[in-house]
mmCIF file as gemmi writes it, N, C-alpha and C atoms, coordinates in Angstrom:
data_model
loop_
_atom_site.group_PDB
_atom_site.id
_atom_site.type_symbol
_atom_site.label_atom_id
_atom_site.label_alt_id
_atom_site.label_comp_id
_atom_site.label_asym_id
_atom_site.label_entity_id
_atom_site.label_seq_id
_atom_site.pdbx_PDB_ins_code
_atom_site.Cartn_x
_atom_site.Cartn_y
_atom_site.Cartn_z
_atom_site.occupancy
_atom_site.B_iso_or_equiv
_atom_site.pdbx_formal_charge
_atom_site.auth_seq_id
_atom_site.auth_asym_id
_atom_site.pdbx_PDB_model_num
ATOM 1 N N . MET Axp A 1 ? -21.27 -34.343 -19.846 1 0 ? 1 A 1
ATOM 2 C CA . MET Axp A 1 ? -21.893 -33.145 -19.361 1 0 ? 1 A 1
ATOM 3 C C . MET Axp A 1 ? -23.071 -32.803 -20.275 1 0 ? 1 A 1
ATOM 4 N N . ARG Axp A 2 ? -24.188 -32.48 -19.66 1 0 ? 2 A 1
ATOM 5 C CA . ARG Axp A 2 ? -25.378 -32.124 -20.43 1 0 ? 2 A 1
ATOM 6 C C . ARG Axp A 2 ? -25.603 -30.624 -20.335 1 0 ? 2 A 1
ATOM 7 N N . ILE Axp A 3 ? -25.672 -29.99 -21.465 1 0 ? 3 A 1
ATOM 8 C CA . ILE Axp A 3 ? -25.939 -28.557 -21.523 1 0 ? 3 A 1
ATOM 9 C C . ILE Axp A 3 ? -27.208 -28.37 -22.341 1 0 ? 3 A 1
ATOM 10 N N . SER Axp A 4 ? -28.163 -27.662 -21.785 1 0 ? 4 A 1
ATOM 11 C CA . SER Axp A 4 ? -29.422 -27.476 -22.486 1 0 ? 4 A 1
ATOM 12 C C . SER Axp A 4 ? -29.245 -26.508 -23.657 1 0 ? 4 A 1
ATOM 13 N N . SER Axp A 5 ? -30.189 -26.567 -24.584 1 0 ? 5 A 1
ATOM 14 C CA . SER Axp A 5 ? -30.145 -25.684 -25.749 1 0 ? 5 A 1
ATOM 15 C C . SER Axp A 5 ? -30.254 -24.227 -25.341 1 0 ? 5 A 1
ATOM 16 N N . ILE Axp A 6 ? -31.056 -23.954 -24.332 1 0 ? 6 A 1
ATOM 17 C CA . ILE Axp A 6 ? -31.228 -22.563 -23.924 1 0 ? 6 A 1
ATOM 18 C C . ILE Axp A 6 ? -29.956 -22.009 -23.292 1 0 ? 6 A 1
ATOM 19 N N . ALA Axp A 7 ? -29.231 -22.821 -22.542 1 0 ? 7 A 1
ATOM 20 C CA . ALA Axp A 7 ? -27.972 -22.357 -21.946 1 0 ? 7 A 1
ATOM 21 C C . ALA Axp A 7 ? -26.944 -22.062 -23.028 1 0 ? 7 A 1
ATOM 22 N N . LYS Axp A 8 ? -26.877 -22.926 -24.031 1 0 ? 8 A 1
ATOM 23 C CA . LYS Axp A 8 ? -25.955 -22.692 -25.141 1 0 ? 8 A 1
ATOM 24 C C . LYS Axp A 8 ? -26.323 -21.417 -25.888 1 0 ? 8 A 1
ATOM 25 N N . ALA Axp A 9 ? -27.615 -21.185 -26.089 1 0 ? 9 A 1
ATOM 26 C CA . ALA Axp A 9 ? -28.06 -20 -26.811 1 0 ? 9 A 1
ATOM 27 C C . ALA Axp A 9 ? -27.744 -18.727 -26.033 1 0 ? 9 A 1
ATOM 28 N N . ILE Axp A 10 ? -27.924 -18.754 -24.729 1 0 ? 10 A 1
ATOM 29 C CA . ILE Axp A 10 ? -27.628 -17.576 -23.912 1 0 ? 10 A 1
ATOM 30 C C . ILE Axp A 10 ? -26.144 -17.245 -23.969 1 0 ? 10 A 1
ATOM 31 N N . VAL Axp A 11 ? -25.304 -18.246 -23.822 1 0 ? 11 A 1
ATOM 32 C CA . VAL Axp A 11 ? -23.853 -18.013 -23.88 1 0 ? 11 A 1
ATOM 33 C C . VAL Axp A 11 ? -23.441 -17.514 -25.259 1 0 ? 11 A 1
ATOM 34 N N . ALA Axp A 12 ? -24.008 -18.086 -26.305 1 0 ? 12 A 1
ATOM 35 C CA . ALA Axp A 12 ? -23.689 -17.635 -27.664 1 0 ? 12 A 1
ATOM 36 C C . ALA Axp A 12 ? -24.135 -16.195 -27.882 1 0 ? 12 A 1
ATOM 37 N N . GLY Axp A 13 ? -25.3 -15.836 -27.351 1 0 ? 13 A 1
ATOM 38 C CA . GLY Axp A 13 ? -25.787 -14.467 -27.482 1 0 ? 13 A 1
ATOM 39 C C . GLY Axp A 13 ? -24.901 -13.479 -26.754 1 0 ? 13 A 1
ATOM 40 N N . ILE Axp A 14 ? -24.472 -13.834 -25.559 1 0 ? 14 A 1
ATOM 41 C CA . ILE Axp A 14 ? -23.577 -12.957 -24.793 1 0 ? 14 A 1
ATOM 42 C C . ILE Axp A 14 ? -22.253 -12.777 -25.528 1 0 ? 14 A 1
ATOM 43 N N . ALA Axp A 15 ? -21.72 -13.867 -26.052 1 0 ? 15 A 1
ATOM 44 C CA . ALA Axp A 15 ? -20.444 -13.786 -26.773 1 0 ? 15 A 1
ATOM 45 C C . ALA Axp A 15 ? -20.574 -12.938 -28.039 1 0 ? 15 A 1
ATOM 46 N N . ALA Axp A 16 ? -21.645 -13.136 -28.796 1 0 ? 16 A 1
ATOM 47 C CA . ALA Axp A 16 ? -21.839 -12.361 -30.026 1 0 ? 16 A 1
ATOM 48 C C . ALA Axp A 16 ? -22.083 -10.892 -29.709 1 0 ? 16 A 1
ATOM 49 N N . GLY Axp A 17 ? -22.883 -10.629 -28.686 1 0 ? 17 A 1
ATOM 50 C CA . GLY Axp A 17 ? -23.149 -9.243 -28.305 1 0 ? 17 A 1
ATOM 51 C C . GLY Axp A 17 ? -21.904 -8.531 -27.815 1 0 ? 17 A 1
ATOM 52 N N . ALA Axp A 18 ? -21.109 -9.222 -27.019 1 0 ? 18 A 1
ATOM 53 C CA . ALA Axp A 18 ? -19.868 -8.624 -26.516 1 0 ? 18 A 1
ATOM 54 C C . ALA Axp A 18 ? -18.896 -8.334 -27.654 1 0 ? 18 A 1
ATOM 55 N N . THR Axp A 19 ? -18.808 -9.25 -28.591 1 0 ? 19 A 1
ATOM 56 C CA . THR Axp A 19 ? -17.919 -9.047 -29.734 1 0 ? 19 A 1
ATOM 57 C C . THR Axp A 19 ? -18.364 -7.856 -30.568 1 0 ? 19 A 1
ATOM 58 N N . ALA Axp A 20 ? -19.669 -7.773 -30.83 1 0 ? 20 A 1
ATOM 59 C CA . ALA Axp A 20 ? -20.193 -6.649 -31.606 1 0 ? 20 A 1
ATOM 60 C C . ALA Axp A 20 ? -20.024 -5.336 -30.844 1 0 ? 20 A 1
ATOM 61 N N . ALA Axp A 21 ? -20.215 -5.358 -29.521 1 0 ? 21 A 1
ATOM 62 C CA . ALA Axp A 21 ? -20.073 -4.142 -28.723 1 0 ? 21 A 1
ATOM 63 C C . ALA Axp A 21 ? -18.634 -3.649 -28.71 1 0 ? 21 A 1
ATOM 64 N N . VAL Axp A 22 ? -17.69 -4.555 -28.563 1 0 ? 22 A 1
ATOM 65 C CA . VAL Axp A 22 ? -16.277 -4.16 -28.563 1 0 ? 22 A 1
ATOM 66 C C . VAL Axp A 22 ? -15.903 -3.549 -29.904 1 0 ? 22 A 1
ATOM 67 N N . THR Axp A 23 ? -16.373 -4.14 -30.976 1 0 ? 23 A 1
ATOM 68 C CA . THR Axp A 23 ? -16.089 -3.603 -32.301 1 0 ? 23 A 1
ATOM 69 C C . THR Axp A 23 ? -16.766 -2.248 -32.496 1 0 ? 23 A 1
ATOM 70 N N . ALA Axp A 24 ? -17.987 -2.105 -31.971 1 0 ? 24 A 1
ATOM 71 C CA . ALA Axp A 24 ? -18.743 -0.869 -32.171 1 0 ? 24 A 1
ATOM 72 C C . ALA Axp A 24 ? -18.136 0.322 -31.434 1 0 ? 24 A 1
ATOM 73 N N . VAL Axp A 25 ? -17.522 0.108 -30.296 1 0 ? 25 A 1
ATOM 74 C CA . VAL Axp A 25 ? -16.998 1.233 -29.514 1 0 ? 25 A 1
ATOM 75 C C . VAL Axp A 25 ? -15.53 1.542 -29.807 1 0 ? 25 A 1
ATOM 76 N N . GLN Axp A 26 ? -14.982 0.966 -30.828 1 0 ? 26 A 1
ATOM 77 C CA . GLN Axp A 26 ? -13.584 1.235 -31.171 1 0 ? 26 A 1
ATOM 78 C C . GLN Axp A 26 ? -13.353 2.698 -31.506 1 0 ? 26 A 1
ATOM 79 N N . ASP Axp A 27 ? -14.369 3.365 -32.065 1 0 ? 27 A 1
ATOM 80 C CA . ASP Axp A 27 ? -14.209 4.774 -32.419 1 0 ? 27 A 1
ATOM 81 C C . ASP Axp A 27 ? -14.6 5.713 -31.279 1 0 ? 27 A 1
ATOM 82 N N . GLY Axp A 28 ? -15.009 5.165 -30.141 1 0 ? 28 A 1
ATOM 83 C CA . GLY Axp A 28 ? -15.342 5.976 -28.983 1 0 ? 28 A 1
ATOM 84 C C . GLY Axp A 28 ? -16.768 6.48 -28.95 1 0 ? 28 A 1
ATOM 85 N N . VAL Axp A 29 ? -17.565 6.13 -29.957 1 0 ? 29 A 1
ATOM 86 C CA . VAL Axp A 29 ? -18.951 6.595 -30.035 1 0 ? 29 A 1
ATOM 87 C C . VAL Axp A 29 ? -19.853 5.395 -30.28 1 0 ? 29 A 1
ATOM 88 N N . LEU Axp A 30 ? -20.941 5.328 -29.509 1 0 ? 30 A 1
ATOM 89 C CA . LEU Axp A 30 ? -21.927 4.262 -29.691 1 0 ? 30 A 1
ATOM 90 C C . LEU Axp A 30 ? -23.22 4.916 -30.169 1 0 ? 30 A 1
ATOM 91 N N . ASP Axp A 31 ? -23.534 4.741 -31.448 1 0 ? 31 A 1
ATOM 92 C CA . ASP Axp A 31 ? -24.744 5.359 -31.981 1 0 ? 31 A 1
ATOM 93 C C . ASP Axp A 31 ? -25.82 4.312 -32.243 1 0 ? 31 A 1
ATOM 94 N N . THR Axp A 32 ? -26.924 4.747 -32.814 1 0 ? 32 A 1
ATOM 95 C CA . THR Axp A 32 ? -28.067 3.865 -33.029 1 0 ? 32 A 1
ATOM 96 C C . THR Axp A 32 ? -27.715 2.687 -33.935 1 0 ? 32 A 1
ATOM 97 N N . GLY Axp A 33 ? -26.958 2.929 -34.969 1 0 ? 33 A 1
ATOM 98 C CA . GLY Axp A 33 ? -26.564 1.854 -35.88 1 0 ? 33 A 1
ATOM 99 C C . GLY Axp A 33 ? -25.753 0.782 -35.176 1 0 ? 33 A 1
ATOM 100 N N . ASP Axp A 34 ? -24.891 1.213 -34.274 1 0 ? 34 A 1
ATOM 101 C CA . ASP Axp A 34 ? -24.102 0.25 -33.499 1 0 ? 34 A 1
ATOM 102 C C . ASP Axp A 34 ? -25.003 -0.57 -32.586 1 0 ? 34 A 1
ATOM 103 N N . GLY Axp A 35 ? -25.978 0.09 -31.972 1 0 ? 35 A 1
ATOM 104 C CA . GLY Axp A 35 ? -26.92 -0.615 -31.102 1 0 ? 35 A 1
ATOM 105 C C . GLY Axp A 35 ? -27.716 -1.658 -31.862 1 0 ? 35 A 1
ATOM 106 N N . VAL Axp A 36 ? -28.15 -1.295 -33.068 1 0 ? 36 A 1
ATOM 107 C CA . VAL Axp A 36 ? -28.896 -2.242 -33.905 1 0 ? 36 A 1
ATOM 108 C C . VAL Axp A 36 ? -28.012 -3.428 -34.274 1 0 ? 36 A 1
ATOM 109 N N . THR Axp A 37 ? -26.763 -3.167 -34.595 1 0 ? 37 A 1
ATOM 110 C CA . THR Axp A 37 ? -25.826 -4.242 -34.93 1 0 ? 37 A 1
ATOM 111 C C . THR Axp A 37 ? -25.64 -5.197 -33.757 1 0 ? 37 A 1
ATOM 112 N N . ILE Axp A 38 ? -25.512 -4.651 -32.549 1 0 ? 38 A 1
ATOM 113 C CA . ILE Axp A 38 ? -25.332 -5.48 -31.362 1 0 ? 38 A 1
ATOM 114 C C . ILE Axp A 38 ? -26.56 -6.353 -31.124 1 0 ? 38 A 1
ATOM 115 N N . VAL Axp A 39 ? -27.745 -5.745 -31.219 1 0 ? 39 A 1
ATOM 116 C CA . VAL Axp A 39 ? -28.988 -6.497 -31.006 1 0 ? 39 A 1
ATOM 117 C C . VAL Axp A 39 ? -29.153 -7.583 -32.065 1 0 ? 39 A 1
ATOM 118 N N . LEU Axp A 40 ? -28.87 -7.271 -33.31 1 0 ? 40 A 1
ATOM 119 C CA . LEU Axp A 40 ? -28.987 -8.281 -34.367 1 0 ? 40 A 1
ATOM 120 C C . LEU Axp A 40 ? -27.98 -9.409 -34.19 1 0 ? 40 A 1
ATOM 121 N N . ALA Axp A 41 ? -26.787 -9.1 -33.71 1 0 ? 41 A 1
ATOM 122 C CA . ALA Axp A 41 ? -25.799 -10.153 -33.449 1 0 ? 41 A 1
ATOM 123 C C . ALA Axp A 41 ? -26.299 -11.095 -32.364 1 0 ? 41 A 1
ATOM 124 N N . ILE Axp A 42 ? -26.882 -10.523 -31.304 1 0 ? 42 A 1
ATOM 125 C CA . ILE Axp A 42 ? -27.405 -11.352 -30.215 1 0 ? 42 A 1
ATOM 126 C C . ILE Axp A 42 ? -28.558 -12.217 -30.709 1 0 ? 42 A 1
ATOM 127 N N . LEU Axp A 43 ? -29.514 -11.611 -31.397 1 0 ? 43 A 1
ATOM 128 C CA . LEU Axp A 43 ? -30.671 -12.374 -31.881 1 0 ? 43 A 1
ATOM 129 C C . LEU Axp A 43 ? -30.264 -13.442 -32.895 1 0 ? 43 A 1
ATOM 130 N N . GLY Axp A 44 ? -29.308 -13.117 -33.757 1 0 ? 44 A 1
ATOM 131 C CA . GLY Axp A 44 ? -28.83 -14.106 -34.726 1 0 ? 44 A 1
ATOM 132 C C . GLY Axp A 44 ? -28.157 -15.289 -34.052 1 0 ? 44 A 1
ATOM 133 N N . ALA Axp A 45 ? -27.344 -15.017 -33.047 1 0 ? 45 A 1
ATOM 134 C CA . ALA Axp A 45 ? -26.683 -16.101 -32.318 1 0 ? 45 A 1
ATOM 135 C C . ALA Axp A 45 ? -27.703 -16.961 -31.593 1 0 ? 45 A 1
ATOM 136 N N . TRP Axp A 46 ? -28.699 -16.325 -30.97 1 0 ? 46 A 1
ATOM 137 C CA . TRP Axp A 46 ? -29.742 -17.092 -30.285 1 0 ? 46 A 1
ATOM 138 C C . TRP Axp A 46 ? -30.491 -17.981 -31.26 1 0 ? 46 A 1
ATOM 139 N N . GLY Axp A 47 ? -30.879 -17.43 -32.395 1 0 ? 47 A 1
ATOM 140 C CA . GLY Axp A 47 ? -31.653 -18.197 -33.376 1 0 ? 47 A 1
ATOM 141 C C . GLY Axp A 47 ? -30.879 -19.368 -33.946 1 0 ? 47 A 1
ATOM 142 N N . ILE Axp A 48 ? -29.645 -19.125 -34.324 1 0 ? 48 A 1
ATOM 143 C CA . ILE Axp A 48 ? -28.835 -20.196 -34.91 1 0 ? 48 A 1
ATOM 144 C C . ILE Axp A 48 ? -28.537 -21.276 -33.88 1 0 ? 48 A 1
ATOM 145 N N . THR Axp A 49 ? -28.185 -20.856 -32.67 1 0 ? 49 A 1
ATOM 146 C CA . THR Axp A 49 ? -27.856 -21.835 -31.63 1 0 ? 49 A 1
ATOM 147 C C . THR Axp A 49 ? -29.081 -22.632 -31.226 1 0 ? 49 A 1
ATOM 148 N N . TRP Axp A 50 ? -30.224 -21.987 -31.165 1 0 ? 50 A 1
ATOM 149 C CA . TRP Axp A 50 ? -31.459 -22.68 -30.791 1 0 ? 50 A 1
ATOM 150 C C . TRP Axp A 50 ? -31.875 -23.676 -31.872 1 0 ? 50 A 1
ATOM 151 N N . ALA Axp A 51 ? -31.632 -23.346 -33.139 1 0 ? 51 A 1
ATOM 152 C CA . ALA Axp A 51 ? -32.066 -24.189 -34.249 1 0 ? 51 A 1
ATOM 153 C C . ALA Axp A 51 ? -31.227 -25.458 -34.39 1 0 ? 51 A 1
ATOM 154 N N . VAL Axp A 52 ? -29.971 -25.411 -33.994 1 0 ? 52 A 1
ATOM 155 C CA . VAL Axp A 52 ? -29.095 -26.572 -34.13 1 0 ? 52 A 1
ATOM 156 C C . VAL Axp A 52 ? -29.288 -27.473 -32.909 1 0 ? 52 A 1
ATOM 157 N N . PRO Axp A 53 ? -29.744 -28.71 -33.12 1 0 ? 53 A 1
ATOM 158 C CA . PRO Axp A 53 ? -29.997 -29.591 -31.964 1 0 ? 53 A 1
ATOM 159 C C . PRO Axp A 53 ? -28.712 -30.083 -31.325 1 0 ? 53 A 1
ATOM 160 N N . ASN Axp A 54 ? -28.815 -30.403 -30.051 1 0 ? 54 A 1
ATOM 161 C CA . ASN Axp A 54 ? -27.693 -31.022 -29.349 1 0 ? 54 A 1
ATOM 162 C C . ASN Axp A 54 ? -27.454 -32.415 -29.921 1 0 ? 54 A 1
ATOM 163 N N . ARG Axp A 55 ? -26.215 -32.829 -29.925 1 0 ? 55 A 1
ATOM 164 C CA . ARG Axp A 55 ? -25.878 -34.168 -30.375 1 0 ? 55 A 1
ATOM 165 C C . ARG Axp A 55 ? -26.385 -35.157 -29.327 1 0 ? 55 A 1
ATOM 166 N N . GLN Axp A 56 ? -27.02 -36.213 -29.779 1 0 ? 56 A 1
ATOM 167 C CA . GLN Axp A 56 ? -27.524 -37.232 -28.866 1 0 ? 56 A 1
ATOM 168 C C . GLN Axp A 56 ? -26.357 -38.088 -28.369 1 0 ? 56 A 1
ATOM 169 N N . PRO Axp A 57 ? -26.342 -38.396 -27.08 1 0 ? 57 A 1
ATOM 170 C CA . PRO Axp A 57 ? -25.242 -39.233 -26.573 1 0 ? 57 A 1
ATOM 171 C C . PRO Axp A 57 ? -25.294 -40.632 -27.192 1 0 ? 57 A 1
ATOM 172 N N . ASP Axp A 58 ? -24.126 -41.2 -27.336 1 0 ? 58 A 1
ATOM 173 C CA . ASP Axp A 58 ? -24.053 -42.552 -27.911 1 0 ? 58 A 1
ATOM 174 C C . ASP Axp A 58 ? -24.733 -43.539 -26.955 1 0 ? 58 A 1
ATOM 175 N N . GLU Axp A 59 ? -25.134 -44.631 -27.527 1 0 ? 59 A 1
ATOM 176 C CA . GLU Axp A 59 ? -25.739 -45.687 -26.714 1 0 ? 59 A 1
ATOM 177 C C . GLU Axp A 59 ? -24.721 -46.19 -25.704 1 0 ? 59 A 1
ATOM 178 N N . ILE Axp A 60 ? -25.211 -46.641 -24.56 1 0 ? 60 A 1
ATOM 179 C CA . ILE Axp A 60 ? -24.325 -47.186 -23.537 1 0 ? 60 A 1
ATOM 180 C C . ILE Axp A 60 ? -23.679 -48.459 -24.09 1 0 ? 60 A 1
ATOM 181 N N . ARG Axp A 61 ? -22.385 -48.535 -23.979 1 0 ? 61 A 1
ATOM 182 C CA . ARG Axp A 61 ? -21.659 -49.672 -24.583 1 0 ? 61 A 1
ATOM 183 C C . ARG Axp A 61 ? -21.545 -50.803 -23.627 1 0 ? 61 A 1
């Protein structure tokens, strides 16, 4: 299965953002600091996932 780098980055960003959002709303209040944390989690996941190249498939045997 071939998955492009951008698809991996989008999924990683959604997962990181959702995780940060769930943690941020545990107290019942979503303030500016929580929003910044969520955005930084998404951007960090996108950047890291985009920077790591996909593994090249092995040569046909």
